[in-house]
KOLTIVO-880056 format. One line per 2 residues: for each residue x, y, z of N, C-alpha, C, CB. Coordinates in steps of 0.001 Angstrom, whole numbers, plus 500000, padded with zeros to 6 digits. Glycine has a CB too. Layout:
X/Y/Z/X/Y/Z/X/Y/Z/X/Y/Z; ... $
***
This chain:
500854/498805/500000/500000/500000/500000/500886/501240/500000/499036/500008/501234; 500618/502181/499083/501454/503376/499009/501066/504371/500081/501349/504022/497632 $
501878/505431/500209/501657/506425/501267/500326/507144/501102/502790/507442/501280; 499970/507467/499850/498713/508181/499602/497515/507352/500039/498585/508543/498120 $
497532/506035/499752/496417/505172/500147/496313/505047/501652/496568/503796/499529; 497463/504952/502328/497468/504847/503787/496906/506108/504421/498884/504584/504303 $
497309/507239/503853/496806/508507/504389/495300/508615/504207/497504/509692/503709; 494789/508134/503053/493360/508192/502782/492569/507370/503789/493072/507706/501373 $
493088/506182/504117/492392/505308/505050/492434/505827/506474/492982/503930/505000; 493390/506696/506776/493536/507209/508136/492785/508512/508348/494994/507410/508459 $
492021/508957/507362/491292/510213/507456/489830/510000/507086/491928/511280/506549; 489046/511038/507296/487635/511009/506924/487499/511560/505503/486763/511834/507936 $
486945/510804/504585/486778/511318/503230/485579/512262/503140/486612/510162/502241; 485632/513171/502204/484507/514063/501951/483643/513498/500833/485000/515481/501592 $
482383/513889/500764/481546/513451/499632/482091/514016/498323/480069/513894/499832; 481887/513290/497235/482350/513760/495930/481582/514994/495474/482216/512652/494892 $
480340/515146/495931/479526/516282/495519/478437/516544/496555/478904/516031/494128; 477889/517744/496489/476816/518103/497413/475531/518460/496698/477243/519254/498277 $
475556/518373/495360/474384/518706/494548/474213/517639/493481/474522/520120/493902; 472978/517144/493355/472637/516198/492304/471499/516794/491469/472234/514808/492903 $
471358/516356/490264/470341/516911/489379/469399/515817/488883/470997/517627/488193; 468125/516111/488983/467089/515291/488357/466538/516126/487218/465949/514859/489385 $
467067/515887/486039/466753/516769/484924/467331/518148/485213/465219/516846/484683; 466523/519195/485099/467019/520544/485382/466917/520940/486860/466259/521541/484549 $
466359/520045/487671/466111/520373/489080/467300/519948/489946/464812/519689/489577; 467946/520894/490655/469061/520529/491545/468553/520035/492896/470000/521731/491749 $
469105/518951/493366/468809/518418/494694/470031/518672/495559/468446/516882/494645; 469898/519546/496532/471035/519980/497341/471016/519326/498719/471036/521502/497484 $
472129/518719/499080/472230/518053/500375/472037/519048/501522/473587/517350/500508; 472565/520254/501359/472437/521270/502412/470970/521562/502688/473173/522570/502015 $
470180/521757/501631/468756/522050/501800/468027/520871/502435/468116/522398/500451; 468372/519662/502017/467728/518475/502582/468010/518343/504080/468202/517216/501848 $
469237/518674/504482/469594/518611/505904/468826/519651/506708/471103/518817/506089; 468668/520841/506160/467905/521888/506842/466456/521448/507009/467978/523221/506059 $
465870/520903/505949/464481/520447/506014/464320/519317/507020/464004/519992/504636; 465247/518368/507007/465188/517261/507961/465289/517762/509394/466303/516257/507681 $
466168/518730/509622/466310/519294/510961/465035/519968/511431/467452/520283/510993; 464372/520701/510550/463117/521377/510902/462043/520358/511262/462635/522268/509739 $
461965/519274/510485/460964/518239/510755/461198/517603/512126/460996/517157/509654; 462440/517293/512444/462761/516694/513743/462437/517666/514878/464250/516287/513799 $
462761/518937/514701/462504/519932/515738/461007/520067/516004/463095/521289/515337; 460206/520063/514947/458751/520171/515117/458199/518919/515788/458057/520395/513754 $
458666/517755/515350/458177/516499/515929/458481/516409/517421/458797/515307/515203; 459738/516660/517782/460114/516576/519190/459451/517679/520001/461631/516654/519342 $
459383/518884/519445/458743/519983/520149/457272/519711/520415/458892/521258/519361; 456599/519103/519458/455169/518770/519626/454976/517773/520763/454583/518191/518313 $
455814/516745/520798/455722/515749/521874/455960/516388/523241/456734/514616/521643; 456949/517236/523321/457263/517879/524597/456158/518853/525007/458610/518614/524508 $
455599/519557/524052/454543/520527/524362/453292/519822/524896/454190/521356/523109; 452898/518740/524268/451722/517993/524723/451982/517381/526093/451346/516892/523708 $
453194/516854/526320/453528/516273/527622/453499/517305/528741/454895/515624/527567; 453735/518565/528405/453707/519625/529412/452296/520149/529647/454616/520769/528995 $
451327/519653/528868/449932/520062/529056/449384/520950/527969/449792/520758/530343; 450170/521181/526911/449730/522070/525847/448802/521400/524852/450913/522619/525127 $
448188/522203/524007/447252/521720/523006/447985/521027/521870/446408/522867/522467; 447487/519884/521454/448075/519160/520336/447945/519980/519057/447405/517784/520167 $
449007/520017/518271/448996/520755/517019/449491/522184/517126/447633/520762/516471; 449727/522664/518343/450144/524051/518526/451536/524307/517950/450122/524412/520005 $
452449/523368/518131/453819/523566/517654/453850/523723/516132/454714/522387/518084; 453022/522966/515440/452966/523098/513981/452470/524489/513604/452049/522012/513364 $
451458/524988/514327/450952/526333/514051/452026/527391/514297/449721/526625/514916; 452806/527204/515359/453885/528144/515664/454968/528072/514588/454489/527849/517058 $
455254/526869/514119/456294/526689/513099/455944/527394/511796/456517/525208/512834; 454657/527506/511485/454235/528187/510265/454740/529624/510257/452705/528159/510130 $
454821/530242/511427/455341/531603/511537/456852/531604/511786/454621/532353/512663; 457306/530736/512692/458693/530797/513150/459694/530364/512076/458863/529930/514376 $
459380/529330/511297/460346/528808/510321/460677/529824/509228/459806/527535/509686; 459680/530430/508556/460033/531440/507543/460784/532632/508131/458777/531935/506847 $
460337/533100/509303/461042/534201/509958/462476/533793/510272/460310/534628/511248; 462661/532559/510754/463990/532090/511116/464922/531980/509926/463892/530763/511795 $
464415/531492/508797/465241/531379/507606/465703/532752/507115/464476/530657/506504; 464778/533718/507132/465140/535077/506719/466154/535677/507690/463883/535975/506636 $
465914/535488/508998/466837/536026/510000/468206/535391/509920/466276/535832/511382; 468246/534073/509694/469530/533386/509574/470334/533873/508384/469314/531899/509463 $
469646/534103/507276/470346/534594/506094/470823/536029/506285/469444/534502/504871; 469990/536864/506906/470373/538259/507146/471616/538344/508026/469216/539028/507797 $
471649/537531/509073/472807/537551/509967/474072/537155/509216/472583/536612/511162; 473969/536113/508401/475131/535658/507631/475620/536736/506662/474786/534380/506858 $
474685/537352/505949/475067/538371/504962/475681/539589/505640/473849/538795/504129; 475133/539970/506799/475645/541155/507516/477043/540885/508078/474679/541557/508665 $
477223/539737/508703/478508/539455/509358/479586/538998/508377/478320/538395/510425; 479187/538525/507199/480146/538123/506165/479865/538891/504879/480078/536590/505909 $
479659/540186/505039/479255/541015/503899/480311/541061/502800/478954/542422/504366; 481571/540817/503143/482628/540879/502132/482480/539794/501061/483988/540755/502800 $
481652/538773/501355/481431/537720/500374/480465/538137/499275/480915/536484/501059; 479699/539202/499518/478632/539576/498590/478727/541016/498076/477308/539382/499258 $
479480/541855/498772/479543/543256/498402/481002/543697/498237/478830/544122/499455; 481209/544586/497319/482560/545068/497047/482954/544798/495607/483562/544417/497995 $
484162/545162/495285/484646/545032/493911/484693/543568/493472/486033/545664/493777; 484089/543300/492335/484088/541951/491787/483069/541017/492393/485414/541364/491948 $
482229/541503/493329/481219/540669/493979/479846/540934/493371/481193/540930/495501; 478985/539939/493448/477627/540059/492948/476655/540079/494124/477293/538902/491977 $
476068/541242/494443/475161/541335/495596/473963/540385/495512/474659/542749/495729; 473560/540011/494302/472420/539105/494154/472703/537725/494737/472046/538975/492690 $
473978/537392/494888/474316/536104/495500/473875/536023/496959/475814/535861/495406; 473617/537166/497561/473132/537176/498947/471759/536517/499060/473065/538614/499479 $
471046/536445/497961/469715/535832/497961/469773/534322/497764/468858/536452/496876; 470919/533800/497399/471043/532377/497096/471252/531564/498371/472202/532137/496120 $
470198/531437/499120/470263/530734/500400/470583/529256/500200/468943/530887/501161; 470254/528727/499023/470508/527308/498750/471991/526986/498623/469796/526892/497484 $
472828/527999/498477/474271/527777/498402/474921/527714/499781/474919/528873/497584; 474115/527753/500828/474653/527714/502183/474816/529100/502759/475978/526993/502204 $
474918/529163/504066/475104/530441/504733/473900/530861/505542/475420/531494/503732; 473750/530282/506746/472684/530670/507676/473309/530882/509047/471545/529585/507737 $
473069/532047/509637/473579/532326/510969/472545/531969/512024/473980/533795/511093; 472895/531070/512925/471925/530588/513911/471405/531715/514786/472548/529508/514781 $
472263/532718/515058/471810/533802/515932/470666/534584/515283/472978/534748/516263; 470800/534890/514006/469727/535591/513308/468489/534734/513176/470189/536031/511942 $
468694/533429/512966/467560/532516/512846/466770/532452/514144/468039/531118/512455; 467459/532390/515278/466783/532335/516572/466079/533655/516863/467785/532006/517693 $
466755/534778/516597/466196/536093/516927/464920/536370/516129/467233/537193/516658; 464994/536227/514812/463819/536534/513999/462791/535404/514081/464228/536776/512534 $
463261/534178/514281/462328/533074/514485/461505/533275/515747/463080/531750/514559; 462112/533867/516773/461388/534165/518016/460283/535182/517779/462351/534684/519089 $
460527/536120/516860/459489/537096/516528/458286/536390/515907/460039/538175/515563; 458563/535481/514971/457474/534714/514374/456751/533861/515400/458002/533837/513263 $
457505/533235/516305/456894/532410/517351/456050/533262/518296/457978/531659/518144; 456512/534476/518588/455748/535370/519468/454404/535723/518853/456542/536649/519757 $
454405/536002/517562/453144/536315/516879/452172/535139/516993/453402/536656/515387; 452679/533927/516743/451825/532736/516806/451334/532475/518229/452583/531511/516284 $
452217/532649/519208/451839/532393/520602/450773/533382/521075/453076/532474/521514; 450886/534607/520672/449883/535590/521060/448538/535298/520417/450344/536987/520687 $
448557/534815/519207/447312/534430/518540/446647/533273/519264/447577/534054/517080; 447452/532401/519841/446930/531239/520560/446712/531500/522045/447868/530077/520392 $
447232/532615/522538/447065/532937/523957/447911/532085/524870/445638/532794/524345; 449124/531738/524433/450012/530907/525238/451325/531648/525462/450262/529535/524554 $
452048/531326/526555/453299/532037/526848/454453/531598/525962/453678/531836/528292; 455168/532556/525393/456315/532258/524539/457421/531514/525291/456869/533544/523953 $
457777/531892/526540/458852/531168/527233/458581/529674/527360/459060/531754/528608; 457321/529309/527607/456980/527884/527719/457153/527180/526388/455541/527709/528218 $
456754/527842/525317/456936/527257/523992/458428/527105/523672/456241/528125/522920; 459228/528098/524036/460670/528027/523799/461288/526853/524565/461350/529351/524213 $
460811/526604/525772/461315/525477/526555/461006/524146/525873/460713/525496/527964; 459816/524044/525292/459444/522804/524614/460272/522585/523353/457962/522819/524266 $
460614/523664/522668/461319/523560/521394/462834/523429/521533/461007/524754/520558; 463394/523842/522654/464853/523965/522788/465641/522718/522384/465187/524303/524199 $
465329/521518/522909/466140/520350/522503/466039/520063/521010/465706/519111/523285; 464845/520232/520437/464678/519990/519017/465468/520960/518163/463234/520065/518655 $
465573/522206/518625/466328/523199/517865/467803/522824/517778/466176/524582/518498; 468383/522429/518899/469816/522109/518884/470083/520802/518125/470356/522004/520326 $
469123/519871/518128/469270/518667/517305/469183/519039/515830/468186/517613/517664; 468283/519966/515503/468181/520441/514119/469488/521094/513666/467016/521438/513976 $
470132/521822/514568/471428/522409/514237/472461/521325/513944/471915/523307/515381; 472419/520240/514714/473351/519130/514481/473122/518525/513102/473195/518046/515573 $
471865/518310/512740/471556/517744/511427/471988/518709/510324/470045/517429/511310; 471795/520003/510551/472187/521001/509567/473677/521002/509298/471761/522359/510021 $
474485/520645/510302/475934/520597/510102/476344/519525/509105/476631/520355/511422; 475506/518530/508899/475807/517545/507864/475793/518203/506483/474797/516379/507916 $
474978/519240/506340/474968/519974/505087/476298/520647/504820/473867/520998/505093; 476959/521128/505891/478300/521706/505733/479309/520655/505287/478764/522347/507046 $
479107/519423/505717/479982/518325/505294/479873/518099/503791/479633/517032/506051; 478649/518081/503273/478460/517879/501838/478951/519083/501034/476986/517612/501532 $
478891/520275/501639/479370/521474/500945/480875/521677/501093/478644/522696/501467; 481532/520835/501890/482965/520993/502176/483266/522403/502690/483804/520699/500910 $
482622/522765/503795/482798/524096/504350/482839/524031/505872/481673/525030/503881; 483243/525132/506482/483315/525270/507942/484242/524221/508562/481914/525152/508556 $
485454/524179/508098/486438/523270/508685/487598/524082/509254/486950/522243/507631; 488506/523387/509934/489603/524064/510608/490927/523916/509876/489741/523541/512002 $
491995/524098/510625/493344/524048/510049/493801/522610/509847/494338/524791/510948; 494975/522472/509276/495547/521156/509007/495758/520381/510300/496872/521290/508252 $
495549/519070/510231/495770/518203/511387/496242/516834/510916/494481/518071/512237; 497004/516165/511769/497449/514797/511487/496683/513783/512336/498959/514663/511742 $
495623/514237/513001/494824/513338/513826/494080/512328/512950/493829/514138/514687; 493780/511153/513492/493123/510108/512691/491774/510526/512112/492931/508880/513531 $
491104/511473/512782/489794/511907/512278/489890/513182/511425/488838/512143/513450; 491071/513459/510908/491218/514588/510002/490338/514420/508763/492681/514748/509593 $
489860/515513/508229/488930/515491/507094/489652/515847/505803/487759/516464/507331; 489489/515008/504793/490049/515293/503489/489114/516231/502717/490290/513985/502704 $
489661/517330/502197/488907/518264/501370/489390/518127/499934/489065/519732/501880; 488491/517788/499021/488877/517517/497637/488602/518717/496733/488134/516288/497113 $
489390/518807/495705/489146/519795/494666/487955/519336/493825/490413/520003/493779; 486977/520199/493691/485800/519874/492887/485827/520679/491591/484495/520154/493678 $
485284/520071/490538/485314/520709/489226/483899/520834/488676/486205/519911/488249; 483622/522003/488140/482351/522240/487460/482669/522659/486031/481489/523334/488201 $
482457/521779/485055/482868/522089/483675/482196/523328/483092/482573/520917/482788; 480992/523660/483550/480295/524836/483012/480740/526119/483685/478796/524676/483168 $
481330/526014/484888/481802/527195/485609/482968/526783/486504/480652/527846/486452; 484193/526950/486047/485368/526492/486825/485469/527121/488210/486635/526794/486060 $
484868/528296/488408/484954/528964/489703/483867/528497/490682/484857/530463/489508; 482936/527689/490190/481821/527233/491025/482225/525958/491762/480545/526988/490166 $
482967/526144/492847/483462/525012/493631/482313/524252/494291/484452/525496/494697; 481296/524988/494771/480213/524385/495538/479437/523360/494719/479272/525460/496042 $
479145/523689/493482/478324/522815/492650/479146/521860/491794/477441/523644/491764; 480433/521756/492064/481289/520875/491292/481293/519452/491809/482680/521404/491282 $
482084/518628/491144/482209/517215/491496/483692/516882/491630/481520/516297/490428; 484036/516133/492678/485429/515722/492882/485803/514645/491873/485648/515208/494329 $
486882/514850/491175/487366/513891/490178/488755/513416/490593/487398/514528/488745; 488869/512139/490862/490162/511581/491232/490562/511843/492673/491206/512122/490335 $
489662/512437/493480/489941/512694/494889/491266/513424/495094/489952/511392/495658; 491406/514533/494392/492609/515357/494533/492430/516249/495764/492870/516220/493237 $
493214/516060/496838/493020/516850/498062/493567/518266/497908/493694/516161/499251; 492968/519192/498641/493493/520546/498702/494775/520552/499526/492449/521519/499301 $
495613/521576/499360/496941/521584/500012/496919/521390/501514/497627/522864/499721; 495911/521932/502216/495898/521848/503681/495319/520541/504211/495113/522996/504246 $
494791/519701/503347/494171/518453/503812/495224/517522/504414/493435/517745/502648; 494801/516738/505436/493491/516755/506094/493363/517908/507104/493247/515419/506801 $
492114/518247/507419/491849/519387/508297/490950/518957/509451/491198/520549/507507; 490859/519836/510451/489945/519580/511566/488500/519679/511067/490196/520584/512736 $
487687/518635/511267/486281/518703/510864/485453/519445/511921/485714/517280/510641; 485593/520750/511957/484928/521515/513021/483409/521396/512961/485324/522977/512934 $
482865/521166/511765/481425/520952/511664/481026/519690/512437/480994/520839/510181; 481900/518666/512408/481632/517427/513128/481751/517637/514626/482585/516325/512673 $
482730/518439/515040/482858/518754/516462/481573/519411/516969/484077/519681/516711; 481059/520343/516193/479840/521043/516619/478632/520108/516587/479581/522270/515721 $
478579/519222/515601/477471/518265/515527/477409/517413/516799/477623/517358/514281; 478553/516869/517188/478609/516030/518388/478293/516854/519632/479997/515370/518524 $
478831/518058/519705/478573/518926/520853/477079/519233/520966/479382/520234/520734; 476435/519518/519846/475016/519848/519867/474163/518694/520370/474561/520253/518488 $
474495/517484/519958/473752/516321/520451/473933/516164/521961/474211/515040/519723; 475140/516457/522439/475377/516411/523881/474569/517462/524619/476851/516598/524178 $
474466/518657/524053/473662/519720/524663/472196/519304/524714/473818/521045/523878; 471706/518669/523649/470312/518217/523631/470038/517228/524763/469978/517572/522278 $
470949/516285/524969/470781/515311/526059/470819/516000/527414/471872/514229/525991; 471733/516959/527577/471835/517699/528837/470541/518459/529133/473024/518675/528789 $
470007/519117/528125/468802/519919/528306/467611/519037/528659/468504/520730/527042; 467458/517927/527952/466334/517022/528235/466449/516450/529641/466280/515877/527200 $
467661/516059/530039/467873/515504/531391/467571/516543/532464/469321/514998/531549; 468102/517745/532314/467905/518786/533319/466438/519182/533425/468755/520010/532989 $
465756/519246/532299/464345/519619/532309/463506/518570/533024/463836/519815/530884; 463822/517302/532780/463069/516228/533420/463352/516151/534914/463395/514898/532764 $
464591/516357/535306/464970/516223/536713/464512/517409/537557/466471/516068/536831; 464658/518622/537009/464380/519823/537808/463092/520540/537402/465536/520782/537696 $
462379/520017/536419/461114/520594/535956/461267/522105/535719/459986/520321/536986; 462162/522423/534819/462452/523816/534511/461298/524449/533736/463755/523928/533711 $
461128/525734/533929/460073/526452/533232/460435/527909/533031/458770/526342/533992; 459499/528678/532463/459655/530123/532263/460873/530481/531405/459766/530814/533607 $
461173/529629/530420/462272/529924/529516/463633/529449/529978/462331/531362/529290; 463715/528767/531110/465010/528335/531639/465603/527186/530820/464864/527910/533101 $
464756/526335/530237/465266/525272/529372/465937/525883/528151/464129/524312/528943; 465293/526881/527581/465860/527545/526405/467163/528250/526773/464852/528556/525809 $
467202/528874/527940/468429/529540/528379/469562/528542/528562/468187/530298/529682; 469249/527369/529083/470272/526333/529256/470802/525878/527898/469700/525127/530039 $
469906/525759/526939/470335/525411/525574/471275/526463/525005/469118/525251/524653; 470924/527737/525150/471771/528813/524616/473136/528802/525301/471089/530193/524803 $
473146/528641/526615/474416/528619/527346/475269/527428/526914/474164/528567/528865; 474653/526258/526792/475402/525075/526400/475929/525172/524982/474541/523851/526537 $
475100/525670/524081/475537/525762/522687/476654/526786/522520/474358/526126/521785; 476507/527959/523128/477517/529006/522955/478845/528622/523595/477022/530319/523546 $
478790/527831/524668/480038/527374/525288/480848/526544/524296/479744/526548/526565; 480168/525683/523539/480866/524890/522541/481233/525688/521313/480032/523720/522144 $
480328/526581/520892/480598/527369/519693/481815/528261/519897/479376/528217/519319; 482062/528691/521143/483201/529566/521445/484517/528900/521022/483235/529911/522959 $
484776/527688/521513/486074/527063/521213/486114/526476/519803/486378/525966/522234; 484973/526058/519285/484958/525532/517918/485185/526660/516918/483622/524813/517624 $
484600/527830/517188/484773/528979/516297/486243/529387/516210/483923/530165/516782; 486969/529253/517311/488381/529610/517319/489218/528692/516432/488910/529576/518733 $
488706/527498/516131/489437/526535/515316/489171/526711/513825/489075/525132/515734; 488110/527402/513464/487724/527507/512063/488655/528436/511280/486290/528001/511956 $
488812/528121/510003/489723/528908/509164/489002/529576/507998/490837/528023/508632; 487659/529440/507939/486931/530082/506851/486946/531594/507036/485482/529561/506780 $
486706/532306/505977/486745/533767/506001/485692/534319/506960/486528/534336/504587; 486088/535267/507793/485165/535882/508752/485701/537243/509159/484967/534977/510001 $
484790/538126/509539/485187/539438/510052/485642/539321/511500/484025/540445/509936; 486527/540203/511907/487094/540174/513255/486862/541492/513982/488590/539866/513196 $
486723/541389/515290/486641/542555/516171/487659/542353/517287/485183/542752/516750; 488593/543276/517407/489654/543172/518414/490384/541831/518325/489069/543354/519819 $
490608/541382/517112/491386/540169/516905/490603/538876/517018/492488/540136/517866; 489326/538934/517353/488515/537720/517474/487399/537737/516436/487926/537591/518901 $
487030/536557/515965/485935/536441/515013/484635/536960/515622/485768/534983/514562; 483774/537501/514785/482514/538083/515270/481707/537057/516056/481678/538619/514094 $
481659/535818/515563/480864/534800/516242/481438/534392/517601/480747/533584/515362; 482722/534632/517809/483303/534384/519131/482746/535394/520127/484856/534462/519082 $
482721/536662/519729/482157/537697/520599/480664/537450/520846/482369/539095/519979; 479961/537052/519805/478532/536761/519959/478314/535632/520942/477902/536408/518612 $
479153/534609/520874/479041/533481/521805/479268/533918/523243/480036/532388/521437; 480265/534770/523452/480563/535252/524809/479379/536036/525376/481833/536137/524804 $
478860/536959/524591/477759/537811/525063/476487/536997/525318/477472/538921/524040; 476159/536077/524417/474941/535290/524588/475070/534290/525730/474603/534561/523299 $
476271/533773/525947/476476/532863/527080/476209/533599/528392/477919/532281/527068; 476763/534809/528526/476552/535598/529750/475080/535933/529935/477381/536893/529710 $
474401/536322/528857/472987/536672/528935/472139/535456/529312/472509/537257/527600; 472474/534288/528758/471711/533075/529048/471853/532659/530511/472164/531936/528136 $
473072/532749/531038/473284/532393/532448/472520/533354/533361/474797/532412/532796; 472565/534635/533041/471841/535628/533846/470344/535354/533821/472125/537052/533336 $
469806/535069/532649/468369/534791/532546/468015/533513/533306/467944/534667/531064; 468855/532485/533195/468589/531213/533867/468466/531414/535372/469698/530197/533556 $
469324/532259/535927/469304/532517/537376/468098/533367/537756/470605/533218/537823; 467854/534441/537005/466768/535358/537351/465396/534724/537152/466871/536625/536521 $
465241/533899/536127/463946/533287/535850/463531/532293/536923/463977/532601/534509; 464490/531808/537708/464161/530877/538794/463264/531540/539826/465438/530360/539466 $
463322/532862/539934/462499/533580/540903/461026/533596/540525/462995/534993/541049; 460707/533199/539312/459313/533188/538880/458564/531962/539375/459238/533254/537377 $
459280/531067/540059/458619/529930/540678/458612/528683/539818/457229/530292/541018; 457722/527726/540165/457682/526437/539453/457293/526609/537984/456695/525484/540139 $
457413/525519/537288/457052/525482/535866/455602/525929/535661/457255/524060/535294; 455321/526473/534496/453978/526950/534187/452938/525841/534381/453923/527483/532750 $
451773/526215/534925/450691/525252/535112/450181/524798/533748/449537/525866/535955; 449809/523511/533607/449354/522997/532309/448212/523791/531692/448929/521576/532458 $
447285/524287/532538/446137/525010/531980/446528/526309/531289/445143/525309/533071; 447688/526865/531633/448121/528107/530982/448706/527851/529593/449152/528821/531851 $
448938/526588/529266/449520/526244/527979/448460/525846/526954/450517/525121/528150; 447205/525810/527367/446138/525392/526468/445711/526564/525594/444934/524841/527262 $
445616/526342/524308/445260/527409/523383/443870/527940/523690/445331/526915/521937; 443734/529260/523648/442474/529890/524038/441325/529573/523096/442654/531372/524114 $
441628/529229/521847/440576/528972/520870/440209/527493/520766/441002/529480/519520; 440756/526660/521677/440455/525231/521674/439853/524856/523020/441731/524386/521381 $
438605/524325/523063/437992/523941/524345/438709/522755/524960/436507/523609/524157; 438870/522800/526259/439512/521702/526970/438550/520535/527114/440006/522161/528347 $
439075/519300/527109/438235/518111/527220/437527/518061/528569/439072/516850/527020; 438235/518457/529645/437605/518411/530959/436503/519448/531073/438640/518627/532054 $
436649/520586/530362/435597/521589/530365/434349/521053/529683/436072/522869/529678; 434544/520312/528579/433411/519771/527839/432657/518730/528668/433887/519153/526521 $
433404/517862/529402/432765/516826/530197/432037/517407/531389/433783/515816/530660; 432601/518476/531974/431952/519085/533134/430729/519887/532733/432929/519976/533879 $
430621/520217/531431/429479/521013/530991/428224/520174/530894/429770/521662/529653; 428341/518839/530717/427170/517995/530539/426293/517931/531783/427598/516611/530154 $
426846/517667/532983/425984/517666/534168/425314/519013/534382/426786/517292/535403; 426025/520083/534111/425443/521400/534302/424269/521592/533372/426483/522491/534077 $
424376/521073/532158/423288/521221/531199/422081/520418/531644/423733/520784/529802; 422340/519194/532202/421255/518358/532686/420528/519022/533835/421780/517003/533114 $
421317/519595/534756/420705/520278/535896/419874/521451/535433/421771/520749/536883; 420380/522157/534409/419653/523304/533894/418325/522859/533287/420497/524056/532854 $
418355/521700/532575/417134/521179/531966/416133/520777/533029/417447/519989/531064; 416664/520151/534104/415774/519749/535202/415139/520958/535836/416533/518945/536260 $
415917/522011/535994/415374/523235/536567/414265/523813/535717/416466/524256/536744; 414423/523745/534400/413394/524258/533506/412122/523453/533647/413874/524238/532058 $
412232/522107/533855/411049/521257/534001/410260/521630/535233/411446/519789/534067; 410938/521817/536377/410260/522202/537611/409610/523565/537468/411237/522207/538781 $
410318/524442/536750/409767/525783/536585/408494/525749/535754/410794/526708/535935; 408441/524868/534729/407254/524769/533910/406066/524281/534719/407502/523852/532740 $
406310/523303/535614/405229/522790/536467/404717/523872/537396/405708/521583/537283; 405670/524625/537979/405275/525671/538922/404477/526768/538241/406502/526267/539592 $
404781/526997/536954/404097/528077/536251/402810/527611/535577/405019/528684/535221; 402417/526315/535731/401219/525800/535063/399969/526430/535649/401145/524272/535182 $
398861/526489/534885/397599/527082/535390/397079/526323/536606/396520/527090/534281; 396305/527014/537467/395776/526398/538687/394887/525208/538369/394996/527420/539504 $
394122/525258/537266/393210/524158/536937/393967/522878/536680/392363/524507/535722; 395109/523007/536044/395923/521822/535768/396439/521228/537055/397091/522165/534842 $
396963/522105/537957/397512/521596/539213/396404/521027/540098/398267/522709/539959; 395219/521647/540086/394096/521131/540878/393649/519778/540378/392925/522104/540848 $
393636/519618/539027/393247/518332/538441/394203/517241/538870/393204/518421/536912; 395491/517568/538888/396488/516583/539309/396305/516214/540764/397897/517112/539081 $
395971/517198/541602/395759/516923/543030/394533/516056/543238/395612/518230/543818; 393465/516307/542470/392248/515519/542616/392508/514064/542273/391135/516079/541732 $
393245/513827/541214/393554/512450/540833/394359/511744/541898/394305/512421/539523; 395209/512478/542580/396031/511858/543619/395215/511452/544817/397126/512792/544051 $
394055/512122/545095/393234/511830/546279/392066/510907/545961/392709/513122/546882; 391848/510517/544710/390762/509604/544370/390973/508231/544989/390633/509477/542861 $
389874/507492/545252/389929/506127/545755/390538/505235/544685/388519/505621/546163; 391641/504585/545004/392309/503768/544007/391550/502483/543658/393679/503423/544490 $
390443/502116/544422/389744/500852/544149/388921/500965/542880/388840/500458/545333; 388808/499874/542152/387931/499891/540970/386475/499948/541357/388176/498669/540105 $
385531/500262/540449/384111/500449/540728/383474/499178/541250/383385/500913/539483; 383920/498025/540812/383319/496769/541226/383560/496471/542680/383842/495649/540396 $
384541/497104/543281/384873/496852/544687/384340/497909/545598/386350/496751/544866; 383651/498944/545133/383142/500013/545993/381939/499550/546736/382809/501255/545193 $
***
């Protein structure tokens, strides 16, 4: 076995491509991962919401608002913080609209997604913090699934490494556009000069799954409420994003020598810890009845209404008798005092 083959077996290979075509329609692995993550987040969030006493189907209604808002917010954050990729000499600003090529900032997705969720929660008459607590584990799992899209796009990796789990990055070729690395196909598995590299997307994927387990365990053990589950998720995620971001080598803007997302992680971690502590003063977890949508009747309310209706009907019957004419009541009294014996026995 030659040196090149040995090196290949000791590293993680990258996919040959991240885009496939069915006729003129492109099928993008990144988009599929995002969609899969959203489905998992909704499914898990729905189960958690119902278990906490909420109305079935509410999470789907919230997602109708939160998902589009989140996608727009995620793209806006990416374009703003990495504006040099889309604006300036030789750049095409219209590429900022090509969300299918990758580039979503989780901070913008959470911020604007929360606005959409708030609108939906107010329409349903339910508290947003409780909904955020139900969704938190699903969101971080969705982020983990989304990182697989970065794997197919060969993006968000770190510097060169000789570790056994180093990731090979291949040169991809697109015959119709030589500069279109993203939509190209690897031919002959020609590695880039820095390969193998740290698979930072994989580090974050594993970290996110660990955060999801931590959040679910803590919520079950301590019955967290009032947004504390969501705060724990933010604190756990930003703690990992801090050190993983420091390992990444992709282009990014810097403030005081640190990447923008490093500063964002620091600030959000501090804010999440502060909220987690302060929200504890609000007392135990929200009562189940406060999570029921205002436009959906509760089952126990419906069952308790039946005896009341029967009693009301009985009351109407007595009232009708009391309001009957005197002749009717006198006739009834006379029949009650008649001799019950038949005529033959008188």
